[in-house]
PANU-530609 format. One record per atom (N, C-alpha, C): atom name; chain; residue number from 0; x, y, z. Coordinates in steps of 0.05 Angstrom, whole numbers, plus 5000, padded with zeros to 4 digits. Layout:
REM residues N
NODE  atome  chaine  num    xx    yy    zz
NODE     CA       A  NUM     X     Y     Z
...
//
This chain:
REM residues 120
NODE  atome  chaine  num    xx    yy    zz
NODE      N       A    0  6247  6759  5473
NODE     CA       A    0  6258  6784  5493
NODE      C       A    0  6228  6779  5509
NODE      N       A    1  6236  6768  5536
NODE     CA       A    1  6225  6768  5559
NODE      C       A    1  6219  6783  5568
NODE      N       A    2  6202  6786  5589
NODE     CA       A    2  6193  6812  5600
NODE      C       A    2  6209  6828  5608
NODE      N       A    3  6236  6811  5628
NODE     CA       A    3  6258  6834  5636
NODE      C       A    3  6272  6845  5615
NODE      N       A    4  6279  6830  5603
NODE     CA       A    4  6292  6848  5573
NODE      C       A    4  6287  6866  5573
NODE      N       A    5  6255  6875  5563
NODE     CA       A    5  6237  6888  5555
NODE      C       A    5  6236  6921  5574
NODE      N       A    6  6233  6915  5583
NODE     CA       A    6  6233  6933  5607
NODE      C       A    6  6267  6953  5607
NODE      N       A    7  6288  6941  5595
NODE     CA       A    7  6307  6963  5593
NODE      C       A    7  6311  6978  5564
NODE      N       A    8  6284  6967  5560
NODE     CA       A    8  6286  6988  5521
NODE      C       A    8  6278  7013  5528
NODE      N       A    9  6287  7034  5520
NODE     CA       A    9  6285  7070  5534
NODE      C       A    9  6251  7064  5525
NODE      N       A   10  6230  7081  5532
NODE     CA       A   10  6210  7087  5528
NODE      C       A   10  6204  7118  5528
NODE      N       A   11  6185  7142  5508
NODE     CA       A   11  6184  7158  5494
NODE      C       A   11  6157  7156  5505
NODE      N       A   12  6145  7172  5528
NODE     CA       A   12  6123  7173  5529
NODE      C       A   12  6101  7194  5529
NODE      N       A   13  6089  7195  5512
NODE     CA       A   13  6072  7214  5496
NODE      C       A   13  6040  7212  5498
NODE      N       A   14  6018  7227  5485
NODE     CA       A   14  5997  7220  5478
NODE      C       A   14  5993  7231  5443
NODE      N       A   15  5991  7212  5423
NODE     CA       A   15  5989  7210  5403
NODE      C       A   15  5958  7193  5382
NODE      N       A   16  5945  7211  5378
NODE     CA       A   16  5925  7184  5361
NODE      C       A   16  5936  7172  5330
NODE      N       A   17  5922  7142  5331
NODE     CA       A   17  5941  7126  5309
NODE      C       A   17  5916  7105  5297
NODE      N       A   18  5921  7094  5289
NODE     CA       A   18  5890  7079  5280
NODE      C       A   18  5910  7055  5272
NODE      N       A   19  5890  7040  5276
NODE     CA       A   19  5900  7012  5274
NODE      C       A   19  5881  6994  5261
NODE      N       A   20  5908  6969  5249
NODE     CA       A   20  5887  6947  5232
NODE      C       A   20  5893  6915  5247
NODE      N       A   21  5874  6906  5247
NODE     CA       A   21  5881  6876  5258
NODE      C       A   21  5869  6863  5234
NODE      N       A   22  5886  6833  5232
NODE     CA       A   22  5890  6820  5210
NODE      C       A   22  5873  6807  5214
NODE      N       A   23  5863  6797  5188
NODE     CA       A   23  5833  6787  5193
NODE      C       A   23  5804  6806  5194
NODE      N       A   24  5803  6822  5199
NODE     CA       A   24  5787  6843  5203
NODE      C       A   24  5790  6868  5185
NODE      N       A   25  5759  6881  5169
NODE     CA       A   25  5762  6896  5159
NODE      C       A   25  5764  6927  5181
NODE      N       A   26  5768  6936  5166
NODE     CA       A   26  5763  6971  5180
NODE      C       A   26  5787  6971  5199
NODE      N       A   27  5791  7003  5213
NODE     CA       A   27  5809  7006  5217
NODE      C       A   27  5799  7030  5248
NODE      N       A   28  5820  7024  5266
NODE     CA       A   28  5798  7021  5296
NODE      C       A   28  5813  7052  5309
NODE      N       A   29  5813  7074  5321
NODE     CA       A   29  5828  7098  5331
NODE      C       A   29  5837  7093  5362
NODE      N       A   30  5866  7088  5358
NODE     CA       A   30  5873  7088  5386
NODE      C       A   30  5891  7114  5390
NODE      N       A   31  5892  7106  5424
NODE     CA       A   31  5912  7124  5430
NODE      C       A   31  5939  7117  5440
NODE      N       A   32  5962  7132  5426
NODE     CA       A   32  5990  7109  5432
NODE      C       A   32  5991  7127  5457
NODE      N       A   33  6002  7115  5473
NODE     CA       A   33  6014  7124  5504
NODE      C       A   33  6048  7124  5500
NODE      N       A   34  6061  7105  5497
NODE     CA       A   34  6090  7108  5502
NODE      C       A   34  6096  7084  5474
NODE      N       A   35  6120  7098  5463
NODE     CA       A   35  6134  7087  5436
NODE      C       A   35  6155  7088  5453
NODE      N       A   36  6173  7063  5436
NODE     CA       A   36  6210  7062  5437
NODE      C       A   36  6205  7048  5403
NODE      N       A   37  6231  7044  5402
NODE     CA       A   37  6235  7032  5363
NODE      C       A   37  6236  7002  5370
NODE      N       A   38  6233  6985  5394
NODE     CA       A   38  6209  6967  5379
NODE      C       A   38  6180  6957  5400
NODE      N       A   39  6172  6975  5402
NODE     CA       A   39  6144  6977  5405
NODE      C       A   39  6135  6999  5409
NODE      N       A   40  6097  6996  5426
NODE     CA       A   40  6090  7018  5435
NODE      C       A   40  6074  6995  5458
NODE      N       A   41  6058  7027  5464
NODE     CA       A   41  6026  7017  5482
NODE      C       A   41  6002  7039  5472
NODE      N       A   42  5983  7021  5461
NODE     CA       A   42  5960  7026  5462
NODE      C       A   42  5945  7020  5472
NODE      N       A   43  5923  7042  5472
NODE     CA       A   43  5894  7047  5493
NODE      C       A   43  5873  7045  5465
NODE      N       A   44  5848  7034  5471
NODE     CA       A   44  5821  7041  5456
NODE      C       A   44  5805  7020  5460
NODE      N       A   45  5780  7033  5439
NODE     CA       A   45  5760  7011  5451
NODE      C       A   45  5762  6990  5419
NODE      N       A   46  5783  6980  5427
NODE     CA       A   46  5779  6955  5403
NODE      C       A   46  5795  6932  5418
NODE      N       A   47  5779  6910  5406
NODE     CA       A   47  5777  6876  5419
NODE      C       A   47  5815  6868  5401
NODE      N       A   48  5830  6868  5428
NODE     CA       A   48  5860  6848  5420
NODE      C       A   48  5860  6827  5435
NODE      N       A   49  5883  6811  5422
NODE     CA       A   49  5892  6785  5443
NODE      C       A   49  5913  6779  5441
NODE      N       A   50  5927  6774  5455
NODE     CA       A   50  5960  6768  5458
NODE      C       A   50  5965  6759  5431
NODE      N       A   51  5984  6757  5423
NODE     CA       A   51  5994  6749  5396
NODE      C       A   51  5979  6758  5368
NODE      N       A   52  5964  6776  5371
NODE     CA       A   52  5942  6789  5348
NODE      C       A   52  5962  6807  5336
NODE      N       A   53  5969  6792  5310
NODE     CA       A   53  5973  6813  5287
NODE      C       A   53  5968  6840  5276
NODE      N       A   54  5973  6855  5278
NODE     CA       A   54  5963  6892  5275
NODE      C       A   54  5990  6903  5258
NODE      N       A   55  5983  6915  5249
NODE     CA       A   55  5989  6953  5235
NODE      C       A   55  5978  6968  5248
NODE      N       A   56  6000  6991  5250
NODE     CA       A   56  5992  7009  5265
NODE      C       A   56  6006  7030  5256
NODE      N       A   57  5993  7062  5239
NODE     CA       A   57  5993  7080  5230
NODE      C       A   57  6004  7110  5250
NODE      N       A   58  6032  7105  5257
NODE     CA       A   58  6038  7123  5265
NODE      C       A   58  6049  7147  5255
NODE      N       A   59  6035  7169  5270
NODE     CA       A   59  6036  7203  5252
NODE      C       A   59  6078  7195  5240
NODE      N       A   60  6079  7208  5220
NODE     CA       A   60  6109  7217  5215
NODE      C       A   60  6115  7192  5197
NODE      N       A   61  6116  7165  5212
NODE     CA       A   61  6126  7136  5205
NODE      C       A   61  6117  7124  5186
NODE      N       A   62  6083  7123  5185
NODE     CA       A   62  6068  7109  5169
NODE      C       A   62  6055  7080  5189
NODE      N       A   63  6053  7064  5162
NODE     CA       A   63  6045  7036  5173
NODE      C       A   63  6061  7017  5188
NODE      N       A   64  6064  7006  5206
NODE     CA       A   64  6089  7000  5225
NODE      C       A   64  6071  6970  5228
NODE      N       A   65  6087  6935  5222
NODE     CA       A   65  6074  6916  5229
NODE      C       A   65  6083  6917  5261
NODE      N       A   66  6062  6896  5268
NODE     CA       A   66  6078  6887  5293
NODE      C       A   66  6051  6858  5299
NODE      N       A   67  6055  6852  5325
NODE     CA       A   67  6042  6837  5347
NODE      C       A   67  6034  6842  5369
NODE      N       A   68  6010  6837  5382
NODE     CA       A   68  6006  6840  5413
NODE      C       A   68  6016  6824  5432
NODE      N       A   69  6038  6844  5451
NODE     CA       A   69  6045  6829  5462
NODE      C       A   69  6031  6822  5495
NODE      N       A   70  6007  6839  5500
NODE     CA       A   70  6000  6835  5526
NODE      C       A   70  5974  6851  5515
NODE      N       A   71  5958  6839  5533
NODE     CA       A   71  5932  6859  5544
NODE      C       A   71  5924  6870  5573
NODE      N       A   72  5915  6885  5583
NODE     CA       A   72  5903  6892  5597
NODE      C       A   72  5880  6910  5600
NODE      N       A   73  5860  6897  5599
NODE     CA       A   73  5835  6924  5599
NODE      C       A   73  5838  6939  5576
NODE      N       A   74  5836  6957  5565
NODE     CA       A   74  5829  6975  5546
NODE      C       A   74  5859  6977  5538
NODE      N       A   75  5874  6973  5546
NODE     CA       A   75  5908  6980  5540
NODE      C       A   75  5926  6950  5528
NODE      N       A   76  5946  6954  5521
NODE     CA       A   76  5961  6934  5502
NODE      C       A   76  5986  6941  5495
NODE      N       A   77  5996  6923  5494
NODE     CA       A   77  6024  6926  5479
NODE      C       A   77  6034  6920  5453
NODE      N       A   78  6050  6930  5431
NODE     CA       A   78  6059  6926  5410
NODE      C       A   78  6083  6912  5403
NODE      N       A   79  6099  6894  5401
NODE     CA       A   79  6122  6897  5395
NODE      C       A   79  6122  6898  5357
NODE      N       A   80  6144  6912  5354
NODE     CA       A   80  6143  6919  5316
NODE      C       A   80  6157  6899  5308
NODE      N       A   81  6155  6884  5285
NODE     CA       A   81  6166  6869  5265
NODE      C       A   81  6194  6885  5262
NODE      N       A   82  6198  6912  5258
NODE     CA       A   82  6218  6921  5254
NODE      C       A   82  6220  6949  5274
NODE      N       A   83  6249  6956  5279
NODE     CA       A   83  6249  6974  5300
NODE      C       A   83  6243  7002  5277
NODE      N       A   84  6233  7021  5289
NODE     CA       A   84  6220  7053  5287
NODE      C       A   84  6244  7068  5299
NODE      N       A   85  6249  7091  5281
NODE     CA       A   85  6247  7110  5299
NODE      C       A   85  6237  7140  5311
NODE      N       A   86  6224  7124  5344
NODE     CA       A   86  6209  7138  5351
NODE      C       A   86  6209  7172  5349
NODE      N       A   87  6232  7184  5352
NODE     CA       A   87  6235  7203  5347
NODE      C       A   87  6218  7221  5329
NODE      N       A   88  6215  7209  5306
NODE     CA       A   88  6202  7215  5285
NODE      C       A   88  6175  7230  5292
NODE      N       A   89  6150  7211  5298
NODE     CA       A   89  6136  7216  5310
NODE      C       A   89  6121  7232  5333
NODE      N       A   90  6149  7253  5341
NODE     CA       A   90  6148  7273  5358
NODE      C       A   90  6157  7302  5334
NODE      N       A   91  6158  7293  5321
NODE     CA       A   91  6173  7319  5296
NODE      C       A   91  6137  7331  5294
NODE      N       A   92  6143  7355  5280
NODE     CA       A   92  6121  7378  5269
NODE      C       A   92  6104  7361  5253
NODE      N       A   93  6086  7362  5253
NODE     CA       A   93  6068  7355  5223
NODE      C       A   93  6080  7362  5198
NODE      N       A   94  6068  7362  5173
NODE     CA       A   94  6080  7384  5149
NODE      C       A   94  6056  7390  5153
NODE      N       A   95  6064  7418  5131
NODE     CA       A   95  6039  7439  5125
NODE      C       A   95  6027  7428  5113
NODE      N       A   96  6019  7408  5099
NODE     CA       A   96  5993  7400  5088
NODE      C       A   96  5980  7378  5107
NODE      N       A   97  5984  7368  5129
NODE     CA       A   97  5980  7352  5144
NODE      C       A   97  5960  7379  5166
NODE      N       A   98  5973  7396  5172
NODE     CA       A   98  5964  7415  5194
NODE      C       A   98  5952  7428  5182
NODE      N       A   99  5953  7442  5142
NODE     CA       A   99  5935  7461  5150
NODE      C       A   99  5901  7459  5156
NODE      N       A  100  5892  7439  5149
NODE     CA       A  100  5872  7436  5154
NODE      C       A  100  5852  7439  5180
NODE      N       A  101  5874  7425  5204
NODE     CA       A  101  5865  7436  5233
NODE      C       A  101  5874  7454  5245
NODE      N       A  102  5893  7473  5227
NODE     CA       A  102  5891  7509  5232
NODE      C       A  102  5875  7518  5230
NODE      N       A  103  5866  7513  5199
NODE     CA       A  103  5841  7520  5177
NODE      C       A  103  5809  7526  5205
NODE      N       A  104  5807  7501  5216
NODE     CA       A  104  5784  7494  5235
NODE      C       A  104  5784  7510  5252
NODE      N       A  105  5807  7509  5269
NODE     CA       A  105  5824  7526  5294
NODE      C       A  105  5820  7558  5291
NODE      N       A  106  5826  7567  5273
NODE     CA       A  106  5815  7594  5266
NODE      C       A  106  5782  7607  5268
NODE      N       A  107  5772  7585  5255
NODE     CA       A  107  5743  7592  5240
NODE      C       A  107  5728  7585  5270
NODE      N       A  108  5732  7568  5277
NODE     CA       A  108  5718  7558  5309
NODE      C       A  108  5729  7583  5329
NODE      N       A  109  5750  7581  5340
NODE     CA       A  109  5757  7606  5362
NODE      C       A  109  5756  7629  5357
NODE      N       A  110  5759  7638  5331
NODE     CA       A  110  5766  7664  5314
NODE      C       A  110  5751  7673  5296
NODE      N       A  111  5728  7679  5292
NODE     CA       A  111  5708  7685  5267
NODE      C       A  111  5722  7704  5249
NODE      N       A  112  5741  7713  5255
NODE     CA       A  112  5752  7744  5239
NODE      C       A  112  5777  7731  5229
NODE      N       A  113  5785  7711  5243
NODE     CA       A  113  5821  7693  5239
NODE      C       A  113  5841  7704  5250
NODE      N       A  114  5826  7731  5269
NODE     CA       A  114  5850  7745  5279
NODE      C       A  114  5878  7723  5297
NODE      N       A  115  5891  7741  5308
NODE     CA       A  115  5915  7730  5322
NODE      C       A  115  5909  7710  5347
NODE      N       A  116  5913  7679  5364
NODE     CA       A  116  5921  7686  5386
NODE      C       A  116  5925  7689  5398
NODE      N       A  117  5912  7704  5428
NODE     CA       A  117  5933  7726  5443
NODE      C       A  117  5943  7702  5465
NODE      N       A  118  5972  7707  5471
NODE     CA       A  118  5979  7700  5487
NODE      C       A  118  5978  7700  5519
NODE      N       A  119  5968  7684  5535
NODE     CA       A  119  5958  7683  5558
NODE      C       A  119  5978  7681  5587
//
């Protein structure tokens, strides 16, 4: 697919955190997902990737998705997925087990008594 064709794919602008693995390197890198479509995504982070690098991205509610780096510009990069995904799944609410630790931490840090949040 050339660049002109790629621009016709609908994108969903969002902000998610995800984990990225690079082929040939150990470990994972925390990145920001800035937009997401069925065929790819734009990521941002302090990880050095090169065009053509093989990667896997762990996207919320979707899991690990394989792809390759299509472009790089400073700390942002595009990933073309090997197989299409349903990007709407990434916007779905987290499951109770994923949300519970964050909610628990939130209540104790901001409201030691565990009281309800007040609407402002």
